[in-house]
GUGUDO-821083 format. One record per atom (N, C-alpha, C): residue number from 1; atom name; x, y, z. Coordinates in nm, 2 decimals. Atoms other than C-alpha are relative to their C-alpha. Layout:
N
+------+------+--------+--------+--------+
: gulo : baro :     px :     py :     pz :
+------+------+--------+--------+--------+
:  NUM :   CA :      X :      Y :      Z :
...
+------+------+--------+--------+--------+
//
This chain:
71
+------+------+--------+--------+--------+
: gulo : baro :     px :     py :     pz :
+------+------+--------+--------+--------+
:    1 :    N :  -0.06 :  -0.12 :   0.09 :
:    1 :   CA :   8.57 :  26.50 :   9.26 :
:    1 :    C :   0.12 :   0.06 :   0.14 :
:    2 :    N :  -0.13 :  -0.05 :  -0.16 :
:    2 :   CA :   8.72 :  26.59 :   9.62 :
:    2 :    C :   0.09 :  -0.04 :   0.00 :
:    3 :    N :  -0.16 :   0.10 :   0.00 :
:    3 :   CA :   8.95 :  26.29 :   9.64 :
:    3 :    C :   0.09 :   0.01 :  -0.09 :
:    4 :    N :  -0.11 :  -0.03 :   0.15 :
:    4 :   CA :   9.07 :  26.38 :   9.27 :
:    4 :    C :   0.06 :   0.16 :   0.04 :
:    5 :    N :  -0.05 :  -0.09 :  -0.05 :
:    5 :   CA :   9.10 :  26.73 :   9.39 :
:    5 :    C :   0.14 :   0.02 :   0.13 :
:    6 :    N :  -0.08 :  -0.01 :  -0.04 :
:    6 :   CA :   9.30 :  26.66 :   9.68 :
:    6 :    C :   0.14 :  -0.10 :  -0.01 :
:    7 :    N :  -0.09 :   0.05 :   0.06 :
:    7 :   CA :   9.53 :  26.40 :   9.49 :
:    7 :    C :   0.08 :   0.06 :  -0.06 :
:    8 :    N :  -0.05 :  -0.11 :   0.08 :
:    8 :   CA :   9.60 :  26.66 :   9.24 :
:    8 :    C :   0.08 :   0.12 :   0.12 :
:    9 :    N :  -0.05 :  -0.08 :  -0.13 :
:    9 :   CA :   9.68 :  26.89 :   9.55 :
:    9 :    C :   0.15 :  -0.06 :   0.03 :
:   10 :    N :  -0.08 :   0.09 :  -0.07 :
:   10 :   CA :   9.90 :  26.63 :   9.69 :
:   10 :    C :   0.18 :  -0.01 :  -0.09 :
:   11 :    N :  -0.10 :   0.04 :   0.16 :
:   11 :   CA :  10.09 :  26.58 :   9.34 :
:   11 :    C :   0.05 :   0.13 :   0.01 :
:   12 :    N :  -0.03 :  -0.13 :   0.02 :
:   12 :   CA :  10.13 :  26.94 :   9.30 :
:   12 :    C :   0.15 :   0.06 :   0.10 :
:   13 :    N :  -0.09 :  -0.01 :  -0.10 :
:   13 :   CA :  10.30 :  27.00 :   9.65 :
:   13 :    C :   0.14 :  -0.12 :   0.03 :
:   14 :    N :  -0.12 :   0.08 :   0.03 :
:   14 :   CA :  10.50 :  26.72 :   9.58 :
:   14 :    C :   0.10 :   0.01 :  -0.07 :
:   15 :    N :  -0.08 :  -0.06 :   0.11 :
:   15 :   CA :  10.63 :  26.83 :   9.26 :
:   15 :    C :   0.11 :   0.10 :   0.02 :
:   16 :    N :  -0.06 :  -0.12 :  -0.09 :
:   16 :   CA :  10.72 :  27.16 :   9.45 :
:   16 :    C :   0.11 :   0.02 :   0.06 :
:   17 :    N :  -0.10 :   0.08 :  -0.08 :
:   17 :   CA :  10.89 :  27.00 :   9.71 :
:   17 :    C :   0.13 :  -0.03 :  -0.05 :
:   18 :    N :  -0.13 :   0.09 :   0.09 :
:   18 :   CA :  11.12 :  26.81 :   9.45 :
:   18 :    C :   0.06 :   0.09 :  -0.08 :
:   19 :    N :  -0.09 :  -0.10 :   0.06 :
:   19 :   CA :  11.18 :  27.10 :   9.26 :
:   19 :    C :   0.10 :   0.10 :   0.08 :
:   20 :    N :  -0.09 :  -0.13 :  -0.12 :
:   20 :   CA :  11.30 :  27.32 :   9.56 :
:   20 :    C :   0.11 :  -0.09 :   0.02 :
:   21 :    N :  -0.09 :   0.18 :  -0.06 :
:   21 :   CA :  11.52 :  27.02 :   9.69 :
:   21 :    C :   0.13 :  -0.01 :  -0.13 :
:   22 :    N :  -0.07 :   0.01 :   0.14 :
:   22 :   CA :  11.65 :  26.98 :   9.30 :
:   22 :    C :   0.09 :   0.16 :  -0.02 :
:   23 :    N :   0.02 :  -0.11 :   0.04 :
:   23 :   CA :  11.67 :  27.37 :   9.28 :
:   23 :    C :   0.19 :   0.04 :   0.14 :
:   24 :    N :  -0.13 :   0.00 :  -0.12 :
:   24 :   CA :  11.93 :  27.36 :   9.66 :
:   24 :    C :   0.08 :  -0.12 :  -0.02 :
:   25 :    N :  -0.08 :   0.09 :   0.02 :
:   25 :   CA :  12.10 :  27.05 :   9.54 :
:   25 :    C :   0.09 :   0.07 :  -0.09 :
:   26 :    N :  -0.09 :  -0.10 :   0.13 :
:   26 :   CA :  12.21 :  27.29 :   9.18 :
:   26 :    C :   0.10 :   0.09 :   0.06 :
:   27 :    N :  -0.10 :  -0.10 :  -0.08 :
:   27 :   CA :  12.33 :  27.57 :   9.46 :
:   27 :    C :   0.07 :  -0.06 :   0.04 :
:   28 :    N :  -0.12 :   0.10 :  -0.10 :
:   28 :   CA :  12.50 :  27.30 :   9.66 :
:   28 :    C :   0.12 :   0.04 :  -0.12 :
:   29 :    N :  -0.09 :   0.01 :   0.07 :
:   29 :   CA :  12.69 :  27.22 :   9.37 :
:   29 :    C :   0.07 :   0.06 :   0.00 :
:   30 :    N :  -0.04 :  -0.10 :   0.01 :
:   30 :   CA :  12.77 :  27.51 :   9.26 :
:   30 :    C :   0.10 :   0.09 :   0.06 :
:   31 :    N :  -0.04 :  -0.06 :  -0.10 :
:   31 :   CA :  12.89 :  27.63 :   9.56 :
:   31 :    C :   0.14 :  -0.06 :   0.07 :
:   32 :    N :  -0.13 :   0.07 :   0.00 :
:   32 :   CA :  13.13 :  27.31 :   9.60 :
:   32 :    C :   0.10 :   0.02 :  -0.10 :
:   33 :    N :  -0.11 :  -0.04 :   0.10 :
:   33 :   CA :  13.30 :  27.37 :   9.25 :
:   33 :    C :   0.04 :   0.16 :  -0.01 :
:   34 :    N :  -0.08 :  -0.14 :  -0.06 :
:   34 :   CA :  13.35 :  27.75 :   9.36 :
:   34 :    C :   0.08 :  -0.03 :   0.13 :
:   35 :    N :  -0.09 :   0.02 :  -0.16 :
:   35 :   CA :  13.50 :  27.65 :   9.70 :
:   35 :    C :   0.13 :  -0.09 :  -0.09 :
:   36 :    N :  -0.11 :   0.08 :   0.09 :
:   36 :   CA :  13.72 :  27.35 :   9.46 :
:   36 :    C :   0.07 :   0.12 :  -0.10 :
:   37 :    N :  -0.11 :  -0.09 :   0.13 :
:   37 :   CA :  13.86 :  27.63 :   9.19 :
:   37 :    C :   0.05 :   0.05 :   0.11 :
:   38 :    N :  -0.04 :  -0.07 :  -0.10 :
:   38 :   CA :  13.94 :  27.81 :   9.55 :
:   38 :    C :   0.15 :  -0.06 :   0.07 :
:   39 :    N :  -0.10 :   0.10 :  -0.02 :
:   39 :   CA :  14.14 :  27.54 :   9.67 :
:   39 :    C :   0.11 :  -0.01 :  -0.10 :
:   40 :    N :  -0.09 :   0.00 :   0.11 :
:   40 :   CA :  14.30 :  27.48 :   9.39 :
:   40 :    C :   0.13 :   0.11 :  -0.04 :
:   41 :    N :  -0.11 :  -0.12 :   0.03 :
:   41 :   CA :  14.44 :  27.83 :   9.33 :
:   41 :    C :   0.06 :  -0.02 :   0.15 :
:   42 :    N :  -0.13 :   0.00 :  -0.14 :
:   42 :   CA :  14.57 :  27.79 :   9.72 :
:   42 :    C :   0.11 :  -0.07 :  -0.04 :
:   43 :    N :  -0.16 :   0.16 :   0.01 :
:   43 :   CA :  14.75 :  27.44 :   9.62 :
:   43 :    C :   0.07 :   0.12 :  -0.09 :
:   44 :    N :  -0.13 :  -0.06 :   0.11 :
:   44 :   CA :  14.90 :  27.68 :   9.33 :
:   44 :    C :   0.10 :   0.12 :   0.06 :
:   45 :    N :  -0.01 :  -0.12 :  -0.08 :
:   45 :   CA :  14.96 :  27.94 :   9.55 :
:   45 :    C :   0.15 :  -0.02 :   0.14 :
:   46 :    N :  -0.08 :   0.08 :  -0.09 :
:   46 :   CA :  15.12 :  27.73 :   9.80 :
:   46 :    C :   0.15 :  -0.05 :  -0.06 :
:   47 :    N :  -0.11 :   0.03 :   0.04 :
:   47 :   CA :  15.33 :  27.56 :   9.56 :
:   47 :    C :   0.09 :   0.09 :  -0.06 :
:   48 :    N :  -0.08 :  -0.06 :  -0.02 :
:   48 :   CA :  15.45 :  27.85 :   9.45 :
:   48 :    C :   0.12 :   0.10 :   0.04 :
:   49 :    N :  -0.08 :  -0.04 :  -0.08 :
:   49 :   CA :  15.57 :  28.01 :   9.76 :
:   49 :    C :   0.06 :  -0.11 :   0.08 :
:   50 :    N :  -0.12 :   0.04 :  -0.05 :
:   50 :   CA :  15.73 :  27.73 :   9.87 :
:   50 :    C :   0.11 :  -0.05 :  -0.07 :
:   51 :    N :  -0.20 :  -0.03 :   0.10 :
:   51 :   CA :  15.97 :  27.72 :   9.54 :
:   51 :    C :   0.08 :   0.13 :   0.02 :
:   52 :    N :  -0.01 :  -0.14 :  -0.04 :
:   52 :   CA :  16.01 :  28.09 :   9.63 :
:   52 :    C :   0.12 :  -0.03 :   0.12 :
:   53 :    N :  -0.04 :   0.02 :  -0.17 :
:   53 :   CA :  16.10 :  28.00 :   9.99 :
:   53 :    C :   0.17 :  -0.09 :  -0.01 :
:   54 :    N :  -0.09 :   0.09 :   0.00 :
:   54 :   CA :  16.34 :  27.71 :   9.87 :
:   54 :    C :   0.13 :   0.05 :  -0.08 :
:   55 :    N :  -0.10 :  -0.02 :   0.10 :
:   55 :   CA :  16.53 :  27.93 :   9.60 :
:   55 :    C :   0.07 :   0.10 :   0.12 :
:   56 :    N :  -0.09 :  -0.13 :  -0.09 :
:   56 :   CA :  16.57 :  28.22 :   9.92 :
:   56 :    C :   0.09 :  -0.08 :   0.05 :
:   57 :    N :  -0.12 :   0.04 :  -0.07 :
:   57 :   CA :  16.73 :  27.95 :  10.13 :
:   57 :    C :   0.08 :  -0.08 :  -0.07 :
:   58 :    N :  -0.14 :   0.01 :   0.08 :
:   58 :   CA :  16.95 :  27.84 :   9.85 :
:   58 :    C :   0.12 :   0.14 :   0.04 :
:   59 :    N :  -0.03 :  -0.11 :   0.00 :
:   59 :   CA :  17.04 :  28.19 :   9.81 :
:   59 :    C :   0.09 :   0.02 :   0.15 :
:   60 :    N :  -0.04 :  -0.04 :  -0.14 :
:   60 :   CA :  17.10 :  28.22 :  10.19 :
:   60 :    C :   0.12 :  -0.13 :   0.02 :
:   61 :    N :  -0.09 :   0.08 :   0.01 :
:   61 :   CA :  17.33 :  27.91 :  10.17 :
:   61 :    C :   0.11 :  -0.03 :  -0.05 :
:   62 :    N :  -0.12 :  -0.03 :   0.07 :
:   62 :   CA :  17.55 :  28.01 :   9.90 :
:   62 :    C :   0.06 :   0.14 :   0.07 :
:   63 :    N :  -0.09 :  -0.10 :  -0.04 :
:   63 :   CA :  17.61 :  28.36 :  10.09 :
:   63 :    C :   0.07 :  -0.04 :   0.14 :
:   64 :    N :  -0.13 :   0.05 :  -0.15 :
:   64 :   CA :  17.70 :  28.18 :  10.43 :
:   64 :    C :   0.12 :  -0.12 :  -0.02 :
:   65 :    N :  -0.14 :   0.05 :   0.04 :
:   65 :   CA :  17.94 :  27.93 :  10.24 :
:   65 :    C :   0.11 :   0.12 :  -0.07 :
:   66 :    N :  -0.08 :  -0.08 :   0.06 :
:   66 :   CA :  18.09 :  28.22 :  10.09 :
:   66 :    C :   0.05 :   0.12 :   0.10 :
:   67 :    N :  -0.03 :  -0.05 :  -0.12 :
:   67 :   CA :  18.08 :  28.43 :  10.44 :
:   67 :    C :   0.14 :  -0.12 :   0.04 :
:   68 :    N :  -0.08 :   0.06 :  -0.07 :
:   68 :   CA :  18.28 :  28.12 :  10.57 :
:   68 :    C :   0.12 :   0.00 :  -0.09 :
:   69 :    N :  -0.12 :   0.01 :   0.08 :
:   69 :   CA :  18.55 :  28.10 :  10.29 :
:   69 :    C :   0.07 :   0.11 :   0.04 :
:   70 :    N :  -0.08 :  -0.08 :  -0.01 :
:   70 :   CA :  18.60 :  28.43 :  10.33 :
:   70 :    C :   0.12 :   0.02 :   0.14 :
:   71 :    N :  -0.03 :   0.00 :  -0.14 :
:   71 :   CA :  18.70 :  28.41 :  10.69 :
:   71 :    C :   0.14 :  -0.09 :   0.01 :
+------+------+--------+--------+--------+
//
């Protein structure tokens, strides 16, 4: 009986460890999803800023052209 009790205890401990590992993997997966969402948001923001900077550069070019014409 003692051998069966030890085996059962080892099995319970193994199952418990595996459940802890699975929970850790789930938590890490959620963190990666969150990081991925932040990165995607940052990419959208950078794209928007790039478009705005391009628009400003075009306006500056137009102003420079107008100033050069008037001279």
